[in-house]
N, C-alpha and C positions, 0 to 999 in steps of 0.2 A: 689778648694773651699777654701777660706780663713776662718779662725776661726770666724771672725765677720759675714760672710755670713751664717755660720752654726747657729750662735745665732739668726740671723734674720729669718731664715727659721723655727727654733723652735718657735720663737715668733709668726709668722703667724699662725702656727698650734696650738699654746697654749700648746706646749709640754715642759716638764722639761727635764733636762739632763738625768734623769732616764728613761723618756718615750722614748727618742731617743735611749738610750742604749738598752732598751728592744726590740724595733722594729728592731734595727740593730744587735741584739744579740752580743753586745759589753759590756764591763764593763763601768759603769758610770764614774769611775776614768779616763778612757781613753778619754771619751768625755770632761770631765772637764779639763784635762791637755791640750788637743788640743785647746779648746776654750780659755783657759787662756794664751796660748802662751808658756807654759813651756814644752810642749811635741810635738814631731814630730809624725804625724800620717802616717802610711804607705799609699801608693797610693791605695792599695787594699781596705783598710778601708774607705778612702775618697770616692772612687767610690761606695762602698756599701752604705754609708750614702746618697750620691746623689741619688742612686736608691730608697732608702727608702723614701726620701723626694718626689721624683717624683711620686711614687706609692701613697703617701698621698695627692698629689695634688699641690705640689710646685716644681718649677724648678729654676735653677740658670741662670741668664742672664749675658751678657757681651761678648764683642768681640772687633773686630777692631773699630767699630763705635758706641759702646754701653757701658755705664758704668756698672760695676758689680752690681748685685743686685739679688733679688728673685722676682718671680711673681707666682701668682695663676694660675694653668692650669686646675684644676678641682674644681671649686668653690663649687660644691655640696658635696665635701668631707671635706671642711673646716668647723670647728665648728662655728656656728653662734653666734654672741655676741649681746645682747640686745642693742638697740639704747638708748642713753641718752636723 
């Protein structure tokens, strides 16, 4: 999971870095450092964050024939935003 995909997943959920830190039981500074590119995150923490996002209804995409991204897998869990 690249830092920009972490930011994208938070955006889909409407979560702040603090929200993600709370759900993953990590320090917000850890999230901020990783997303800002100034800190390496352990594989264990990256996997934990991916699990937290999946439980919240978002998963990461990408593979041999697919561009990296995020997608909603549980739309009923995603905060609904009013239409303009």
